[in-house]
C-alpha positions in Angstrom: 52.1 -5.6 -23.1 49.9 -4.5 -20.2 46.1 -4.2 -20.7 45.7 -0.6 -19.8 44.3 0.9 -23.1 42.3 -1.6 -25.0 40.5 -0.7 -28.2 37.8 -3.4 -28.1 36.6 -6.1 -25.8 38.3 -8.7 -27.9 41.6 -6.8 -27.9 41.3 -6.4 -24.1 40.8 -10.1 -23.6 43.8 -10.9 -25.8 45.9 -8.4 -23.9 44.7 -9.8 -20.5 45.8 -13.3 -21.6 49.2 -12.0 -22.7 49.6 -10.0 -19.5 49.2 -13.1 -17.3 52.7 -14.1 -18.5 54.3 -10.7 -17.6 56.5 -11.0 -14.5 55.2 -7.6 -13.2 51.5 -8.4 -13.5 51.2 -8.3 -9.7 52.7 -4.8 -9.5 50.4 -3.7 -12.3 47.3 -4.9 -10.5 48.4 -3.5 -7.2 48.9 0.0 -8.6 45.7 -0.1 -10.7 43.8 -1.1 -7.5 44.8 2.2 -5.9 43.8 4.2 -9.0 47.2 4.4 -10.4 48.0 4.5 -14.1 50.6 2.9 -16.3 53.2 5.4 -17.5 55.8 4.3 -20.0 59.2 6.0 -20.4 62.0 5.6 -22.9 64.7 3.1 -21.8 67.8 4.3 -20.1 71.1 4.6 -22.0 74.7 4.9 -20.9 76.7 8.0 -21.6 80.2 6.9 -22.3 82.9 9.4 -21.0 85.9 7.1 -21.5 85.3 4.5 -24.3 88.2 2.2 -23.5 87.2 1.9 -19.8 83.6 1.4 -20.8 84.6 -1.4 -23.1 86.5 -3.1 -20.3 83.6 -2.7 -17.9 81.1 -4.1 -20.4 83.3 -7.2 -21.0 83.6 -7.8 -17.3 79.9 -7.1 -16.6 78.7 -9.4 -19.4 80.9 -12.3 -18.2 
């Protein structure tokens, strides 16, 4: 969780501590430094056209 919308000072401090463990904290700080804002989107999903081929691809991709 990134500390972009805290409710209280205590919540902000807790979120800052958690954010230090986030691998993208550097990107977050860089963008916020230029006046950017955090925008969250829904995750991407695969649309399966050919289920048998998709199954084979997933097996190969997952090792």
